[in-house]
N, C-alpha and C positions, 0 to 999 in steps of 0.2 A: 941763564936758562941752564937747564942739567937734562941728561939722557937718564933714564929708569927702566931697567928690566924688571919685566913680570913676566914669567911662565913664556908662550910663545910670542912675546912680542917686546918692543921697547916705546917708549912715549918719551918724545923730547917736550919739556914743560919748563915753563915761564913760571917762576916762584915769586908772586907780591910779594912786601914787605911785612905784611901782617901773615906771610905763610900758607896764603892760598894758593893752590895751584891751578893753572890754566895750561890744557895741553896744547900744543904747538901742532905735534905730528905725530902719529901713532904708527910703528913700523912692524910688520910682521918679518919674522924670522928668515923668511923668503926672499924678503926685500920688497914688497909690496907694502901699499899705506894703509892704512886703516883713520879713517878721517872721523870715525863715528865719533870717538872720545874728543874730540876739538868742540862739539857742540855744548856737553854738559855744563862745565862750570860758568859760561855765559850765558845759558838758558834758565840757570838756578836765580840767577839776579834779572831774569826778565829781557833780556837783551838776546834773541834771537838773531836779530839782523847782522849781528857782530860775527859771528863764525860766517853764516853764510856770506857775508862778503868776501870775508878773508879766503873762503872755498872757491867762491867765484874767480878771485883772482889768479887761484893756482890754477884752475881749470883753464886759462889766458894762456898760464904759463905751457903747462903739457899738450894744449891741444883736446882738451877733455872737457865733460860738461859735468854740472852739479846737480843731483838726483833727490829730490825728499826721499825721505826714512820714512818706516812705519810710525814713529812716533811724530805728532806733529812739533813744527819747529825746528825739527833737526834735517840733517842735510850730510850727502855724503859725495865725495868727489870719486867720479868716474873715467877711465881713460877714454878715448875715441870710441875702441870699441864693446866699450861697457865693461869692461872687468876692473879689478882692484889696479889701480895705477903703481907702477914700478917706482920705487925711490928713485932710482938712476934719472926718470925725467925730470924732477925737479932738480938735482944734483948736477945736472946739465947745465941748468941756469939758476944757478945758486946765486948769484947777485940778485935776480928779478926775487927771487924766492925770499932771499933777507928783506928784501925790500918789502914783500909782502906781508910778512912776519913783522916787521919795524910800524906799519901802518895797523896792524892787527893789535898791535900792544898799546898804540897810541890812542886807536879808539878805546881799548879796555880801560886805559888810565883816564881818560877824559871822562868818563859815565859812572869811574870808582873814585874818582879826585885824588888820582895820585901820579908823580911821574914815572917814565921807564928807568929802573935802574943799574 
């Protein structure tokens, strides 16, 4: 995985052996999460349920919820008060978040026929 900066945000991404990039988390400069980019790569392979399940796991970790986005099959993570969650909420439970990332990668690998490297 690697962190990539672009404008006013950063993205934590996993790169498959064929160089396709899957966003694990978007982070805005003020420390809030941008979960919208998580949806796109999995949706392009027709697997909208994978990022949705990953976001549901993160919602449990932070005590928030998952909300449908305007685009069908896309979801966003919200803090309990409806705001964009702070990165600190995930970092406070880093082990749980890393486990959720591992499960998301495993689910992606299962559908694309590759192993996590």
